N, CA and C atoms of all chains as a GROMACS GRO file, in nm:
protein
  651
    1MET      N    1   8.803   5.014  12.500
    1MET     CA    2   8.767   5.102  12.409
    1MET      C    3   8.926   5.217  12.403
    2GLU      N    4   9.000   5.173  12.290
    2GLU     CA    5   9.092   5.297  12.257
    2GLU      C    6   9.045   5.430  12.216
    3LYS      N    7   9.068   5.519  12.244
    3LYS     CA    8   8.988   5.701  12.179
    3LYS      C    9   9.049   5.714  12.017
    4ILE      N   10   9.171   5.645  12.012
    4ILE     CA   11   9.225   5.657  11.849
    4ILE      C   12   9.284   5.479  11.861
    5TYR      N   13   9.188   5.474  11.748
    5TYR     CA   14   9.124   5.351  11.707
    5TYR      C   15   9.141   5.276  11.526
    6ILE      N   16   9.182   5.175  11.537
    6ILE     CA   17   9.177   5.121  11.354
    6ILE      C   18   9.125   4.962  11.363
    7THR      N   19   9.029   4.976  11.259
    7THR     CA   20   8.993   4.825  11.349
    7THR      C   21   8.909   4.799  11.218
    8SER      N   22   8.896   4.642  11.134
    8SER     CA   23   8.817   4.597  11.057
    8SER      C   24   8.677   4.600  11.132
    9ASP      N   25   8.683   4.555  11.174
    9ASP     CA   26   8.515   4.608  11.243
    9ASP      C   27   8.425   4.695  11.214
   10ARG      N   28   8.306   4.693  11.237
   10ARG     CA   29   8.167   4.797  11.251
   10ARG      C   30   8.255   4.925  11.332
   11LEU      N   31   8.197   5.033  11.254
   11LEU     CA   32   8.205   5.080  11.391
   11LEU      C   33   8.107   5.155  11.421
   12ASP      N   34   8.085   5.222  11.565
   12ASP     CA   35   7.976   5.228  11.647
   12ASP      C   36   7.973   5.332  11.742
   13SER      N   37   7.889   5.440  11.627
   13SER     CA   38   7.917   5.635  11.674
   13SER      C   39   7.822   5.583  11.887
   14GLN      N   40   7.796   5.549  11.911
   14GLN     CA   41   7.762   5.556  12.045
   14GLN      C   42   7.863   5.576  12.101
   15THR      N   43   7.917   5.442  12.095
   15THR     CA   44   8.060   5.440  12.152
   15THR      C   45   8.148   5.528  12.176
   16CYS      N   46   8.154   5.597  12.039
   16CYS     CA   47   8.216   5.769  12.046
   16CYS      C   48   8.168   5.832  12.132
   17ILE      N   49   8.061   5.858  12.118
   17ILE     CA   50   7.978   5.968  12.172
   17ILE      C   51   8.003   5.950  12.347
   18ASP      N   52   8.000   5.830  12.357
   18ASP     CA   53   7.961   5.800  12.534
   18ASP      C   54   8.130   5.821  12.540
   19MET      N   55   8.231   5.802  12.500
   19MET     CA   56   8.340   5.824  12.514
   19MET      C   57   8.400   5.986  12.525
   20VAL      N   58   8.303   6.078  12.460
   20VAL     CA   59   8.362   6.203  12.518
   20VAL      C   60   8.277   6.234  12.557
   21SER      N   61   8.128   6.214  12.573
   21SER     CA   62   8.004   6.242  12.697
   21SER      C   63   8.092   6.300  12.863
   22ASP      N   64   7.985   6.423  12.890
   22ASP     CA   65   8.084   6.514  13.037
   22ASP      C   66   8.024   6.608  13.029
   23ASP      N   67   7.962   6.594  13.164
   23ASP     CA   68   7.890   6.684  13.206
   23ASP      C   69   7.963   6.806  13.194
   24GLY      N   70   8.071   6.842  13.252
   24GLY     CA   71   8.106   7.000  13.171
   24GLY      C   72   8.105   7.067  13.038
   25SER      N   73   8.051   6.928  12.969
   25SER     CA   74   8.061   6.993  12.802
   25SER      C   75   7.924   6.973  12.739
   26GLY      N   76   7.845   7.111  12.747
   26GLY     CA   77   7.770   7.104  12.671
   26GLY      C   78   7.714   7.116  12.538
   27GLY      N   79   7.883   7.118  12.429
   27GLY     CA   80   7.816   7.087  12.350
   27GLY      C   81   7.958   6.983  12.245
   28LEU      N   82   7.873   6.888  12.208
   28LEU     CA   83   7.880   6.702  12.195
   28LEU      C   84   7.934   6.740  12.012
   29VAL      N   85   7.976   6.706  11.900
   29VAL     CA   86   7.987   6.723  11.788
   29VAL      C   87   8.059   6.590  11.720
   30VAL      N   88   7.974   6.519  11.650
   30VAL     CA   89   8.019   6.375  11.574
   30VAL      C   90   8.014   6.439  11.424
   31PHE      N   91   8.104   6.414  11.403
   31PHE     CA   92   8.137   6.365  11.228
   31PHE      C   93   8.145   6.228  11.194
   32ILE      N   94   8.084   6.149  11.090
   32ILE     CA   95   8.075   6.049  11.051
   32ILE      C   96   8.083   6.050  10.917
   33GLY      N   97   8.186   6.033  10.853
   33GLY     CA   98   8.236   5.966  10.675
   33GLY      C   99   8.151   5.815  10.652
   34ASN      N  100   8.060   5.887  10.545
   34ASN     CA  101   8.009   5.767  10.497
   34ASN      C  102   8.047   5.651  10.386
   35VAL      N  103   7.981   5.576  10.362
   35VAL     CA  104   8.063   5.526  10.247
   35VAL      C  105   7.990   5.547  10.099
   36ARG      N  106   7.946   5.675  10.071
   36ARG     CA  107   7.872   5.655   9.912
   36ARG      C  108   7.859   5.560   9.833
   37ASN      N  109   7.732   5.557   9.776
   37ASN     CA  110   7.732   5.529   9.643
   37ASN      C  111   7.747   5.496   9.492
   38LYS      N  112   7.801   5.635   9.492
   38LYS     CA  113   7.854   5.640   9.415
   38LYS      C  114   8.006   5.752   9.348
   39THR      N  115   8.030   5.789   9.285
   39THR     CA  116   8.169   5.925   9.252
   39THR      C  117   8.176   5.916   9.138
   40LYS      N  118   8.131   6.074   9.175
   40LYS     CA  119   8.102   6.158   9.014
   40LYS      C  120   7.957   6.040   8.930
   41ASP      N  121   7.945   6.005   8.845
   41ASP     CA  122   7.840   5.928   8.826
   41ASP      C  123   7.830   5.778   8.802
   42LYS      N  124   7.962   5.760   8.851
   42LYS     CA  125   8.022   5.602   8.860
   42LYS      C  126   7.961   5.533   9.003
   43SER      N  127   7.847   5.404   8.952
   43SER     CA  128   7.828   5.333   9.088
   43SER      C  129   7.992   5.250   9.145
   44VAL      N  130   7.911   5.321   9.321
   44VAL     CA  131   8.095   5.256   9.324
   44VAL      C  132   8.014   5.083   9.470
   45GLU      N  133   8.103   4.980   9.408
   45GLU     CA  134   8.044   4.849   9.487
   45GLU      C  135   8.047   4.880   9.647
   46PHE      N  136   8.215   4.915   9.677
   46PHE     CA  137   8.257   4.920   9.805
   46PHE      C  138   8.374   5.014   9.813
   47LEU      N  139   8.406   5.026   9.917
   47LEU     CA  140   8.557   5.086   9.904
   47LEU      C  141   8.656   5.011  10.013
   48ASP      N  142   8.769   4.968   9.961
   48ASP     CA  143   8.855   4.908  10.000
   48ASP      C  144   8.951   5.023  10.094
   49PHE      N  145   9.017   5.011  10.224
   49PHE     CA  146   9.073   5.080  10.304
   49PHE      C  147   9.187   4.994  10.354
   50GLU      N  148   9.295   5.024  10.334
   50GLU     CA  149   9.434   5.001  10.368
   50GLU      C  150   9.510   5.135  10.492
   51SER      N  151   9.556   5.090  10.579
   51SER     CA  152   9.678   5.119  10.656
   51SER      C  153   9.772   5.114  10.687
   52TYR      N  154   9.880   5.189  10.696
   52TYR     CA  155  10.018   5.203  10.782
   52TYR      C  156   9.973   5.205  10.910
   53GLU      N  157   9.917   5.089  11.001
   53GLU     CA  158   9.914   5.123  11.091
   53GLU      C  159   9.947   5.176  11.280
   54PRO      N  160  10.051   5.154  11.239
   54PRO     CA  161  10.181   5.245  11.376
   54PRO      C  162  10.162   5.399  11.315
   55MET      N  163  10.228   5.465  11.210
   55MET     CA  164  10.229   5.559  11.180
   55MET      C  165  10.064   5.621  11.160
   56ALA      N  166   9.971   5.505  11.099
   56ALA     CA  167   9.801   5.607  11.134
   56ALA      C  168   9.813   5.603  11.256
   57LEU      N  169   9.794   5.566  11.314
   57LEU     CA  170   9.714   5.587  11.474
   57LEU      C  171   9.821   5.665  11.593
   58LYS      N  172   9.952   5.732  11.556
   58LYS     CA  173  10.036   5.822  11.563
   58LYS      C  174  10.025   5.935  11.505
   59GLU      N  175  10.018   5.962  11.393
   59GLU     CA  176   9.904   6.084  11.329
   59GLU      C  177   9.760   6.124  11.363
   60MET      N  178   9.723   6.011  11.381
   60MET     CA  179   9.536   6.041  11.439
   60MET      C  180   9.577   6.064  11.594
   61GLN      N  181   9.622   6.043  11.690
   61GLN     CA  182   9.680   6.084  11.826
   61GLN      C  183   9.738   6.213  11.849
   62LYS      N  184   9.798   6.296  11.731
   62LYS     CA  185   9.851   6.387  11.705
   62LYS      C  186   9.792   6.532  11.669
   63ILE      N  187   9.681   6.459  11.589
   63ILE     CA  188   9.555   6.558  11.530
   63ILE      C  189   9.442   6.566  11.677
   64ALA      N  190   9.453   6.458  11.728
   64ALA     CA  191   9.314   6.492  11.877
   64ALA      C  192   9.437   6.574  11.926
   65ASP      N  193   9.546   6.537  11.984
   65ASP     CA  194   9.616   6.611  12.098
   65ASP      C  195   9.600   6.765  12.071
   66GLU      N  196   9.628   6.789  11.911
   66GLU     CA  197   9.616   6.933  11.865
   66GLU      C  198   9.543   6.979  11.914
   67ALA      N  199   9.422   6.938  11.860
   67ALA     CA  200   9.264   7.005  11.855
   67ALA      C  201   9.241   7.018  11.983
   68ILE      N  202   9.243   6.915  12.077
   68ILE     CA  203   9.246   6.898  12.240
   68ILE      C  204   9.251   7.038  12.321
   69SER      N  205   9.422   7.058  12.226
   69SER     CA  206   9.537   7.146  12.297
   69SER      C  207   9.434   7.307  12.268
   70ARG      N  208   9.430   7.302  12.115
   70ARG     CA  209   9.382   7.424  12.051
   70ARG      C  210   9.274   7.495  12.043
   71TRP      N  211   9.127   7.386  12.107
   71TRP     CA  212   9.013   7.411  12.123
   71TRP      C  213   8.978   7.391  12.284
   72ASN      N  214   9.083   7.366  12.374
   72ASN     CA  215   9.030   7.339  12.458
   72ASN      C  216   8.972   7.233  12.486
   73LEU      N  217   8.898   7.136  12.437
   73LEU     CA  218   8.815   7.022  12.444
   73LEU      C  219   8.818   6.975  12.540
   74HIS      N  220   8.718   6.902  12.593
   74HIS     CA  221   8.714   6.816  12.716
   74HIS      C  222   8.750   6.676  12.661
   75ASP      N  223   8.750   6.731  12.538
   75ASP     CA  224   8.817   6.538  12.455
   75ASP      C  225   8.764   6.470  12.333
   76MET      N  226   8.884   6.418  12.246
   76MET     CA  227   8.814   6.400  12.129
   76MET      C  228   8.822   6.227  12.114
   77VAL      N  229   8.752   6.125  11.971
   77VAL     CA  230   8.803   6.064  12.007
   77VAL      C  231   8.773   6.036  11.799
   78ILE      N  232   8.859   5.933  11.766
   78ILE     CA  233   8.913   5.931  11.615
   78ILE      C  234   8.897   5.752  11.566
   79HIS      N  235   8.757   5.782  11.553
   79HIS     CA  236   8.787   5.567  11.535
   79HIS      C  237   8.811   5.573  11.412
   80HIS      N  238   8.908   5.470  11.305
   80HIS     CA  239   8.892   5.476  11.150
   80HIS      C  240   8.881   5.303  11.116
   81ARG      N  241   8.766   5.277  10.989
   81ARG     CA  242   8.779   5.135  10.954
   81ARG      C  243   8.874   5.123  10.863
   82ILE      N  244   8.940   4.982  10.872
   82ILE     CA  245   9.013   4.971  10.713
   82ILE      C  246   8.937   4.789  10.636
   83GLY      N  247   8.998   4.758  10.577
   83GLY     CA  248   8.899   4.691  10.553
   83GLY      C  249   8.819   4.679  10.397
   84LYS      N  250   8.757   4.634  10.376
   84LYS     CA  251   8.619   4.631  10.260
   84LYS      C  252   8.520   4.686  10.387
   85VAL      N  253   8.449   4.800  10.330
   85VAL     CA  254   8.319   4.871  10.404
   85VAL      C  255   8.191   4.905  10.303
   86PRO      N  256   8.108   4.804  10.295
   86PRO     CA  257   7.993   4.842  10.248
   86PRO      C  258   7.963   5.015  10.264
   87ILE      N  259   7.895   4.979  10.109
   87ILE     CA  260   7.759   5.140  10.103
   87ILE      C  261   7.737   5.158  10.212
   88GLY      N  262   7.700   5.322  10.255
   88GLY     CA  263   7.628   5.302  10.383
   88GLY      C  264   7.698   5.314  10.499
   89GLU      N  265   7.788   5.219  10.539
   89GLU     CA  266   7.879   5.181  10.632
   89GLU      C  267   7.963   5.317  10.723
   90GLU      N  268   7.999   5.299  10.819
   90GLU     CA  269   8.096   5.431  10.831
   90GLU      C  270   8.291   5.420  10.828
   91ALA      N  271   8.277   5.479  10.739
   91ALA     CA  272   8.445   5.481  10.724
   91ALA      C  273   8.529   5.550  10.866
   92VAL      N  274   8.487   5.620  10.897
   92VAL     CA  275   8.564   5.692  11.009
   92VAL      C  276   8.449   5.762  11.093
   93ILE      N  277   8.487   5.760  11.223
   93ILE     CA  278   8.402   5.891  11.280
   93ILE      C  279   8.454   5.946  11.442
   94ILE      N  280   8.455   6.077  11.398
   94ILE     CA  281   8.524   6.148  11.514
   94ILE      C  282   8.425   6.268  11.596
   95ALA      N  283   8.472   6.288  11.700
   95ALA     CA  284   8.376   6.294  11.783
   95ALA      C  285   8.421   6.375  11.906
   96CYS      N  286   8.397   6.519  11.959
   96CYS     CA  287   8.448   6.551  12.106
   96CYS      C  288   8.375   6.643  12.145
   97SER      N  289   8.407   6.705  12.254
   97SER     CA  290   8.284   6.748  12.336
   97SER      C  291   8.393   6.869  12.365
   98SER      N  292   8.321   6.969  12.403
   98SER     CA  293   8.384   7.079  12.474
   98SER      C  294   8.274   7.167  12.566
   99PRO      N  295   8.321   7.283  12.688
   99PRO     CA  296   8.192   7.384  12.755
   99PRO      C  297   8.081   7.434  12.668
  100HIS      N  298   8.131   7.477  12.528
  100HIS     CA  299   8.006   7.550  12.416
  100HIS      C  300   8.048   7.471  12.245
  101ARG      N  301   7.926   7.520  12.182
  101ARG     CA  302   7.958   7.386  12.046
  101ARG      C  303   8.098   7.437  11.984
  102LYS      N  304   8.104   7.582  11.914
  102LYS     CA  305   8.182   7.665  11.879
  102LYS      C  306   8.300   7.582  11.853
  103GLU      N  307   8.394   7.524  11.994
  103GLU     CA  308   8.462   7.456  11.943
  103GLU      C  309   8.455   7.362  11.893
  104SER      N  310   8.401   7.281  11.942
  104SER     CA  311   8.396   7.118  11.907
  104SER      C  312   8.339   7.129  11.758
  105PHE      N  313   8.302   7.235  11.707
  105PHE     CA  314   8.222   7.262  11.579
  105PHE      C  315   8.343   7.289  11.472
  106GLU      N  316   8.436   7.328  11.546
  106GLU     CA  317   8.611   7.407  11.436
  106GLU      C  318   8.678   7.285  11.497
  107ALA      N  319   8.681   7.219  11.631
  107ALA     CA  320   8.802   7.127  11.644
  107ALA      C  321   8.704   6.966  11.532
  108CYS      N  322   8.623   6.998  11.516
  108CYS     CA  323   8.621   6.874  11.450
  108CYS      C  324   8.628   6.850  11.284
  109GLU      N  325   8.579   6.996  11.237
  109GLU     CA  326   8.600   6.997  11.128
  109GLU      C  327   8.786   7.014  11.086
  110TYR      N  328   8.880   7.081  11.190
  110TYR     CA  329   8.970   7.065  11.198
  110TYR      C  330   9.071   6.856  11.152
  111ALA      N  331   9.017   6.874  11.213
  111ALA     CA  332   9.014   6.681  11.240
  111ALA      C  333   9.048   6.616  11.160
  112ILE      N  334   8.877   6.582  11.037
  112ILE     CA  335   8.838   6.482  10.934
  112ILE      C  336   8.951   6.614  10.840
  113ASP      N  337   8.988   6.737  10.820
  113ASP     CA  338   9.038   6.794  10.690
  113ASP      C  339   9.162   6.740  10.707
  114THR      N  340   9.228   6.751  10.877
  114THR     CA  341   9.394   6.696  10.868
  114THR      C  342   9.395   6.558  10.884
  115LEU      N  343   9.322   6.471  10.876
  115LEU     CA  344   9.327   6.363  10.865
  115LEU      C  345   9.381   6.328  10.738
  116LYS      N  346   9.248   6.349  10.646
  116LYS     CA  347   9.274   6.353  10.502
  116LYS      C  348   9.391   6.391  10.422
  117GLU      N  349   9.477   6.458  10.497
  117GLU     CA  350   9.628   6.501  10.463
  117GLU      C  351   9.756   6.410  10.520
  118THR      N  352   9.775   6.412  10.640
  118THR     CA  353   9.860   6.352  10.705
  118THR      C  354   9.818   6.226  10.760
  119VAL      N  355   9.712   6.155  10.722
  119VAL     CA  356   9.692   5.983  10.812
  119VAL      C  357   9.747   5.915  10.722
  120PRO      N  358   9.838   5.850  10.676
  120PRO     CA  359   9.868   5.727  10.612
  120PRO      C  360   9.763   5.556  10.610
  121ILE      N  361   9.634   5.642  10.552
  121ILE     CA  362   9.508   5.535  10.529
  121ILE      C  363   9.508   5.561  10.348
  122TRP      N  364   9.481   5.455  10.312
  122TRP     CA  365   9.422   5.453  10.157
  122TRP      C  366   9.305   5.396  10.097
  123LYS      N  367   9.214   5.439  10.007
  123LYS     CA  368   9.111   5.437   9.962
  123LYS      C  369   9.103   5.399   9.859
  124LYS      N  370   9.045   5.262   9.863
  124LYS     CA  371   9.010   5.259   9.655
  124LYS      C  372   8.932   5.184   9.662
  125GLU      N  373   8.872   5.248   9.572
  125GLU     CA  374   8.686   5.223   9.467
  125GLU      C  375   8.703   5.158   9.442
  126VAL      N  376   8.573   5.071   9.492
  126VAL     CA  377   8.581   4.951   9.380
  126VAL      C  378   8.438   4.963   9.300
  127PHE      N  379   8.483   4.955   9.158
  127PHE     CA  380   8.345   4.965   9.111
  127PHE      C  381   8.322   4.816   9.032
  128GLU      N  382   8.230   4.811   8.970
  128GLU     CA  383   8.170   4.656   8.874
  128GLU      C  384   8.270   4.646   8.761
  129ASP      N  385   8.315   4.767   8.719
  129ASP     CA  386   8.459   4.726   8.616
  129ASP      C  387   8.613   4.763   8.640
  130GLY      N  388   8.630   4.762   8.746
  130GLY     CA  389   8.763   4.841   8.802
  130GLY      C  390   8.751   4.867   8.920
  131GLU      N  391   8.902   4.959   8.948
  131GLU     CA  392   8.930   4.977   9.075
  131GLU      C  393   9.004   5.101   9.072
  132VAL      N  394   9.035   5.220   9.140
  132VAL     CA  395   9.120   5.309   9.197
  132VAL      C  396   9.136   5.351   9.288
  133TRP      N  397   9.275   5.406   9.330
  133TRP     CA  398   9.342   5.414   9.448
  133TRP      C  399   9.305   5.554   9.452
  134VAL      N  400   9.179   5.625   9.541
  134VAL     CA  401   9.139   5.738   9.563
  134VAL      C  402   9.262   5.792   9.566
  135SER      N  403   9.249   5.960   9.479
  135SER     CA  404   9.394   6.088   9.513
  135SER      C  405   9.497   6.011   9.442
  136ALA      N  406   9.516   5.977   9.414
  136ALA     CA  407   9.688   5.882   9.416
  136ALA      C  408   9.701   6.026   9.265
  137HIS      N  409   9.641   6.029   9.155
  137HIS     CA  410   9.707   6.093   9.029
  137HIS      C  411   9.663   6.252   9.042
  138PRO      N  412   9.740   6.333   9.042
  138PRO     CA  413   9.715   6.533   9.010
  138PRO      C  414   9.597   6.470   8.885
  139MET      N  415  12.378   5.079   9.909
  139MET     CA  416  12.389   5.042  10.062
  139MET      C  417  12.199   4.977   9.972
  140LYS      N  418  12.223   4.860  10.044
  140LYS     CA  419  12.051   4.837  10.019
  140LYS      C  420  11.981   4.864  10.155
  141ILE      N  421  11.846   4.943  10.095
  141ILE     CA  422  11.768   5.005  10.163
  141ILE      C  423  11.655   4.907  10.161
  142LYS      N  424  11.579   4.873  10.262
  142LYS     CA  425  11.428   4.783  10.292
  142LYS      C  426  11.329   4.885  10.289
  143ILE      N  427  11.246   4.893  10.143
  143ILE     CA  428  11.152   4.957  10.159
  143ILE      C  429  10.998   4.839  10.171
  144THR      N  430  10.895   4.966  10.206
  144THR     CA  431  10.800   4.898  10.219
  144THR      C  432  10.690   4.978  10.156
  145ALA      N  433  10.610   4.951  10.101
  145ALA     CA  434  10.446   4.998  10.030
  145ALA      C  435  10.328   4.928  10.029
  146PHE      N  436  10.236   5.083  10.034
  146PHE     CA  437  10.104   5.101  10.115
  146PHE      C  438  10.033   5.181   9.948
  147GLY      N  439   9.881   5.120   9.935
  147GLY     CA  440   9.854   5.192   9.828
  147GLY      C  441   9.858   5.132   9.742
  148ILE      N  442   9.837   5.297   9.615
  148ILE     CA  443   9.895   5.277   9.485
  148ILE      C  444   9.990   5.200   9.459
  149ALA      N  445  10.146   5.214   9.568
  149ALA     CA  446  10.263   5.257   9.545
  149ALA      C  447  10.279   5.082   9.564
  150LYS      N  448  10.233   5.002   9.584
  150LYS     CA  449  10.250   4.848   9.606
  150LYS      C  450  10.200   4.813   9.495
  151ASP      N  451  10.110   4.886   9.450
  151ASP     CA  452  10.118   4.767   9.293
  151ASP      C  453  10.238   4.839   9.211
  152ILE      N  454  10.273   5.008   9.150
  152ILE     CA  455  10.346   5.003   9.114
  152ILE      C  456  10.479   4.896   9.107
  153VAL      N  457  10.534   4.866   9.247
  153VAL     CA  458  10.672   4.807   9.294
  153VAL      C  459  10.602   4.649   9.242
  154GLY      N  460  10.511   4.644   9.255
  154GLY     CA  461  10.449   4.473   9.254
  154GLY      C  462  10.421   4.405   9.336
  155GLY      N  463  10.422   4.428   9.487
  155GLY     CA  464  10.462   4.365   9.602
  155GLY      C  465  10.443   4.424   9.735
  156LYS      N  466  10.433   4.420   9.856
  156LYS     CA  467  10.470   4.481   9.984
  156LYS      C  468  10.594   4.549   9.972
  157HIS      N  469  10.688   4.468   9.983
  157HIS     CA  470  10.896   4.506  10.008
  157HIS      C  471  10.928   4.476   9.878
  158LEU      N  472  11.073   4.547   9.874
  158LEU     CA  473  11.108   4.537   9.794
  158LEU      C  474  11.311   4.623   9.832
  159GLU      N  475  11.380   4.516   9.817
  159GLU     CA  476  11.529   4.584   9.828
  159GLU      C  477  11.569   4.655   9.695
  160LEU      N  478  11.655   4.766   9.774
  160LEU     CA  479  11.693   4.902   9.694
  160LEU      C  480  11.799   4.950   9.669
  161GLU      N  481  11.900   4.882   9.606
  161GLU     CA  482  12.060   4.953   9.634
  161GLU      C  483  12.024   5.072   9.553
  162VAL      N  484  12.108   5.170   9.697
  162VAL     CA  485  12.129   5.341   9.593
  162VAL      C  486  12.258   5.307   9.688
  163SER      N  487  12.306   5.427   9.576
  163SER     CA  488  12.470   5.494   9.635
  163SER      C  489  12.404   5.625   9.710
  164GLY      N  490  12.519   5.598   9.836
  164GLY     CA  491  12.452   5.729   9.916
  164GLY      C  492  12.362   5.675  10.035
  165ALA      N  493  12.386   5.776  10.122
  165ALA     CA  494  12.299   5.729  10.226
  165ALA      C  495  12.173   5.841  10.228
  166GLU      N  496  12.180   5.957  10.130
  166GLU     CA  497  12.082   6.050  10.159
  166GLU      C  498  11.974   5.969  10.076
  167LEU      N  499  11.796   6.046  10.123
  167LEU     CA  500  11.719   5.977  10.079
  167LEU      C  501  11.647   5.976  10.004
  168SER      N  502  11.734   6.094   9.891
  168SER     CA  503  11.645   6.134   9.743
  168SER      C  504  11.730   6.019   9.725
  169GLY      N  505  11.826   5.980   9.704
  169GLY     CA  506  11.893   5.873   9.611
  169GLY      C  507  11.738   5.710   9.600
  170VAL      N  508  11.725   5.716   9.729
  170VAL     CA  509  11.551   5.623   9.707
  170VAL      C  510  11.500   5.711   9.586
  171ARG      N  511  11.444   5.801   9.603
  171ARG     CA  512  11.330   5.844   9.531
  171ARG      C  513  11.404   5.825   9.326
  172GLN      N  514  11.503   5.893   9.355
  172GLN     CA  515  11.577   5.878   9.226
  172GLN      C  516  11.571   5.729   9.137
  173GLU      N  517  11.614   5.646   9.247
  173GLU     CA  518  11.590   5.489   9.189
  173GLU      C  519  11.481   5.516   9.193
  174LEU      N  520  11.372   5.518   9.249
  174LEU     CA  521  11.273   5.412   9.258
  174LEU      C  522  11.218   5.469   9.087
  175ILE      N  523  11.179   5.630   9.087
  175ILE     CA  524  11.153   5.700   8.967
  175ILE      C  525  11.233   5.638   8.842
  176SER      N  526  11.322   5.614   8.848
  176SER     CA  527  11.404   5.501   8.723
  176SER      C  528  11.340   5.417   8.671
  177GLN      N  529  11.344   5.336   8.799
  177GLN     CA  530  11.290   5.209   8.795
  177GLN      C  531  11.157   5.179   8.766
  178PHE      N  532  11.066   5.248   8.880
  178PHE     CA  533  10.936   5.252   8.850
  178PHE      C  534  10.916   5.333   8.760
  179PRO      N  535  10.892   5.386   8.631
  179PRO     CA  536  10.852   5.577   8.612
  179PRO      C  537  10.661   5.571   8.631
  180ASP      N  538  10.645   5.502   8.681
  180ASP     CA  539  10.510   5.520   8.710
  180ASP      C  540  10.490   5.604   8.860
  181PHE      N  541  10.574   5.630   8.914
  181PHE     CA  542  10.602   5.670   9.013
  181PHE      C  543  10.624   5.814   9.017
  182GLY      N  544  10.694   5.897   8.864
  182GLY     CA  545  10.655   5.998   8.857
  182GLY      C  546  10.487   6.081   8.793
  183LYS      N  547  10.412   5.978   8.808
  183LYS     CA  548  10.273   6.000   8.754
  183LYS      C  549  10.206   6.066   8.903
  184LEU      N  550  10.245   6.022   8.971
  184LEU     CA  551  10.186   5.998   9.111
  184LEU      C  552  10.105   6.180   9.174
  185ALA      N  553  10.004   6.250   9.211
  185ALA     CA  554  10.032   6.356   9.270
  185ALA      C  555  10.102   6.374   9.367
  186SER      N  556  10.162   6.260   9.394
  186SER     CA  557  10.278   6.320   9.504
  186SER      C  558  10.355   6.176   9.592
  187LEU      N  559  10.452   6.154   9.606
  187LEU     CA  560  10.542   6.059   9.713
  187LEU      C  561  10.616   6.106   9.811
  188LYS      N  562  10.536   6.104   9.924
  188LYS     CA  563  10.632   6.116  10.038
  188LYS      C  564  10.642   5.993  10.070
  189PHE      N  565  10.762   6.024  10.170
  189PHE     CA  566  10.869   5.839  10.307
  189PHE      C  567  10.825   5.887  10.368
  190ALA      N  568  10.845   5.778  10.466
  190ALA     CA  569  10.862   5.803  10.648
  190ALA      C  570  10.929   5.656  10.681
  191VAL      N  571  11.025   5.732  10.764
  191VAL     CA  572  11.141   5.655  10.855
  191VAL      C  573  11.109   5.603  11.025
  192ASN      N  574  11.080   5.499  11.010
  192ASN     CA  575  11.052   5.506  11.130
  192ASN      C  576  10.890   5.526  11.232
  193THR      N  577  10.863   5.545  11.117
  193THR     CA  578  10.703   5.612  11.153
  193THR      C  579  10.657   5.754  11.192
  194ASN      N  580  10.800   5.834  11.091
  194ASN     CA  581  10.750   5.968  11.077
  194ASN      C  582  10.808   6.001  10.935
  195TYR      N  583  10.733   6.130  10.873
  195TYR     CA  584  10.752   6.201  10.806
  195TYR      C  585  10.865   6.210  10.764
  196VAL      N  586  10.944   6.214  10.647
  196VAL     CA  587  11.100   6.280  10.652
  196VAL      C  588  11.083   6.341  10.511
  197ASP      N  589  11.151   6.422  10.462
  197ASP     CA  590  11.224   6.492  10.348
  197ASP      C  591  11.310   6.469  10.318
  198ASP      N  592  11.324   6.466  10.165
  198ASP     CA  593  11.463   6.379  10.071
  198ASP      C  594  11.616   6.384  10.126
  199SER      N  595  11.607   6.506  10.230
  199SER     CA  596  11.767   6.522  10.297
  199SER      C  597  11.764   6.424  10.380
  200CYS      N  598  11.669   6.359  10.417
  200CYS     CA  599  11.684   6.252  10.527
  200CYS      C  600  11.828   6.171  10.501
  201GLN      N  601  11.932   6.096  10.581
  201GLN     CA  602  12.034   6.050  10.590
  201GLN      C  603  11.962   5.860  10.690
  202LEU      N  604  12.008   5.792  10.585
  202LEU     CA  605  11.938   5.665  10.624
  202LEU      C  606  12.083   5.579  10.655
  203ASN      N  607  11.983   5.529  10.755
  203ASN     CA  608  12.131   5.426  10.859
  203ASN      C  609  12.088   5.238  10.755
  204GLU      N  610  12.168   5.147  10.747
  204GLU     CA  611  12.139   5.034  10.653
  204GLU      C  612  12.015   4.958  10.696
  205ASN      N  613  11.987   4.935  10.857
  205ASN     CA  614  11.860   4.889  10.887
  205ASN      C  615  11.736   4.952  10.886
  206ASP      N  616  11.754   5.103  10.855
  206ASP     CA  617  11.624   5.166  10.838
  206ASP      C  618  11.518   5.116  10.724
  207GLU      N  619  11.402   5.147  10.780
  207GLU     CA  620  11.279   5.053  10.725
  207GLU      C  621  11.182   5.210  10.616
  208VAL      N  622  11.243   5.217  10.523
  208VAL     CA  623  11.212   5.313  10.424
  208VAL      C  624  11.038   5.274  10.383
  209VAL      N  625  10.896   5.375  10.450
  209VAL     CA  626  10.773   5.382  10.387
  209VAL      C  627  10.720   5.428  10.266
  210LEU      N  628  10.710   5.367  10.181
  210LEU     CA  629  10.652   5.485  10.058
  210LEU      C  630  10.499   5.564  10.128
  211ILE      N  631  10.550   5.653  10.094
  211ILE     CA  632  10.329   5.721  10.110
  211ILE      C  633  10.294   5.829  10.023
  212PRO      N  634  10.246   5.720   9.909
  212PRO     CA  635  10.139   5.804   9.800
  212PRO      C  636  10.059   5.888   9.856
  213PRO      N  637   9.964   5.989   9.793
  213PRO     CA  638   9.887   6.016   9.799
  213PRO      C  639   9.769   5.943   9.948
  214VAL      N  640   9.736   5.993  10.083
  214VAL     CA  641   9.676   5.938  10.126
  214VAL      C  642   9.508   5.983  10.106
  215SER      N  643   9.407   5.915  10.123
  215SER     CA  644   9.299   5.922  10.138
  215SER      C  645   9.182   5.836  10.213
  216GLY      N  646   9.182   5.935  10.391
  216GLY     CA  647   9.128   5.793  10.470
  216GLY      C  648   9.030   5.891  10.433
  217GLY      N  649   8.946   5.866  10.574
  217GLY     CA  650   8.821   5.899  10.589
  217GLY      C  651   8.710   5.913  10.489
   0.00000   0.00000   0.00000
């Protein structure tokens, strides 16, 4: 399994945890971005993700490299799902580990915040009566 | 010159397909932006429109070559 990975299959948090587990790391943080059942008050049926995969992988790798070096992590894994993702399933999983917890908490937050700004992946919310590309318009 | 464009997300909906060839004057990427907005005014309504060439973000002063693939990056929304 790759550390930086895009797939249309279901993501697995245990796989991500196992990949960053390390005897020298006392702190291991996992962020899971799940598909929520509503936006504002509107019911969402599912999300549909699209990626520009070669560039998305490259940008995800840059985030992991920067996080590992800035917070001196043991390692970081970023897995993102594309295609149709049902309510309650994982769209993204980020896991990282470090000797102490503070570094991993900060690094994990940095990674998801930066992913949402730089990684070329797009999410469409599909409602009963239509669909919307998220964040496309101001 | 002719520039090959690839579109994702809402940009794909705006141009009506994933691929497009655009005739632009000059080699600067800014010409592509102007031509796109003039042919497809909906691009002007987006929160942002970035470009990538060869899987790297580039700014509007980028000089294009005939065979470059220019990728339209509308506001991203991963995670």
